[in-house]
C-alpha positions, 0 to 999 in steps of 0.5 A: 499500500505504501508503494501505491501511495508513494507512486500516486503522490509522485505522479500528482506532484509531477515528480514522475510521469503519469502513464498515458493509458487509453481507455477507448477500447473499454467503452466500445461495447457500450457506445459502438460504432455506426455504420454509414447507413445508421449515420445517414438515417440518424442525420435525416431524422434530426434534420428538422431540429436544425431549422429555425422558425424566426416567428418563434423568436419574436 
């Protein structure tokens, strides 16, 4: 436990390098990746939300 505390303190104080770890792969199953077809369908569905009705802002 002391080793862990010393290591964390050294990293927090900038006395040693913080290992650069990518956790991207840890979340792929939660977020996944869209196919071109899925992306296109989504963009088509949200298209009306990008239109601004000037009368609503008066």
